[in-house]
C-alpha positions in Angstrom: 127.9 -79.1 26.5 125.9 -82.1 25.6 123.2 -80.6 28.2 123.5 -77.2 26.9 122.8 -78.6 23.1 119.9 -80.5 24.7 118.4 -77.5 26.4 119.0 -75.5 23.0 117.2 -77.9 21.0 114.2 -78.3 23.5 114.0 -74.4 23.6 114.2 -74.4 19.6 111.3 -77.1 19.4 109.3 -75.2 22.0 109.9 -72.0 19.9 108.8 -73.7 16.7 105.7 -75.2 18.4 105.0 -71.8 19.9 105.2 -70.3 16.4 103.1 -72.6 14.7 100.4 -72.0 17.6 100.5 -68.3 17.0 100.6 -68.8 13.3 97.3 -70.8 13.8 95.9 -68.4 16.2 96.7 -65.5 13.7 95.1 -67.4 10.7 92.1 -67.9 13.0 91.8 -64.3 14.0 91.9 -63.3 10.3 89.2 -65.8 9.4 87.3 -64.3 12.2 87.9 -60.6 11.4 86.8 -61.4 7.8 83.7 -63.1 8.8 82.9 -60.2 11.1 83.7 -57.8 8.1 81.4 -59.8 5.9 78.6 -59.9 8.5 79.0 -55.9 9.1 78.6 -55.4 5.3 75.3 -57.5 5.0 74.0 -56.0 8.1 74.9 -52.3 6.7 73.4 -53.2 3.4 70.2 -54.7 4.9 70.0 -51.4 7.3 70.5 -49.1 4.1 67.7 -51.1 2.3 65.3 -50.6 5.3 66.4 -47.1 5.6 65.6 -46.6 2.2 62.2 -48.3 2.1 61.5 -46.3 5.0 62.7 -43.0 3.3 60.6 -43.9 0.2 57.6 -44.7 2.2 57.8 -41.6 4.3 58.5 -39.4 1.1 55.5 -40.9 -0.5 53.4 -40.3 2.5 54.7 -36.5 2.5 54.1 -36.3 -1.1 50.4 -37.4 -0.9 50.0 -35.1 2.1 51.7 -32.1 0.2 49.6 -32.7 -2.8 46.5 -32.8 -1.0 47.4 -29.7 0.7 48.6 -27.9 -2.7 45.2 -29.1 -4.2 43.2 -27.5 -1.5 45.3 -24.3 -1.6 45.3 -24.3 -5.4 41.3 -24.8 -5.6 41.0 -21.9 -3.2 43.3 -19.7 -5.2 41.6 -20.6 -8.5 38.2 -19.6 -7.2 39.6 -16.3 -6.0 40.8 -15.6 -9.3 37.6 -16.5 -11.0 35.7 -14.3 -8.7 38.1 -11.3 -9.2 37.9 -12.0 -13.0 34.2 -12.0 -12.9 33.9 -8.9 -10.8 36.4 -7.1 -13.5 34.4 -8.1 -16.3 31.2 -6.8 -14.9 32.8 -3.5 -14.1 34.3 -3.4 -17.7 31.0 -4.2 -19.3 29.3 -1.3 -17.3 32.2 1.5 -17.7 34.1 0.9 -20.7 33.3 0.9 -24.2 35.8 -0.1 -26.6 35.7 1.4 -30.2 37.7 -0.4 -32.7 38.7 2.0 -35.6 38.6 0.5 -39.3 41.5 0.6 -41.4 40.1 3.2 -43.5 39.8 5.6 -40.8 43.5 4.8 -39.7 44.6 5.6 -43.1 42.6 9.0 -43.1 44.2 9.9 -39.9 47.9 9.5 -41.0 47.2 11.4 -44.4 46.0 14.3 -42.2 49.0 14.4 -40.1 51.2 14.4 -43.0 49.4 17.2 -44.7 49.8 19.2 -41.8 53.6 18.8 -41.2 56.1 21.1 -42.9 58.1 19.5 -45.8 61.9 18.9 -45.2 64.3 20.7 -47.1 65.5 19.0 -50.3 69.0 20.6 -50.1 71.8 18.5 -48.6 73.1 20.0 -45.4 70.4 22.5 -44.6 69.6 25.6 -46.3 71.3 27.0 -49.3 74.6 28.7 -49.7 75.5 31.1 -46.8 
């Protein structure tokens, strides 16, 4: 019995030592995991900042290129519009003569139209008593 108790005591001591060792290894693993997570977050933030900077630079370059292309196209379209307007004005000067009637002529036209119209019946509901 004595040997059994000694054996069990040694096994319990070995178990306790092993548990302490496992606990230490678990704590170390947790620290390493946390350190790795922190490193990943830093690297991700740096990569995002670098990518944002790259995207901003490329967006600025694209915008400048687009503005230059738009400016050239806009200038071309403006010159075409000016040429078309000039042609229209030349044609209009040659063929169209616009007369602006005075207020007196407009008043005479409307009074002449009123005189030629038949007067309305003054009786309610059409003509007299049928």
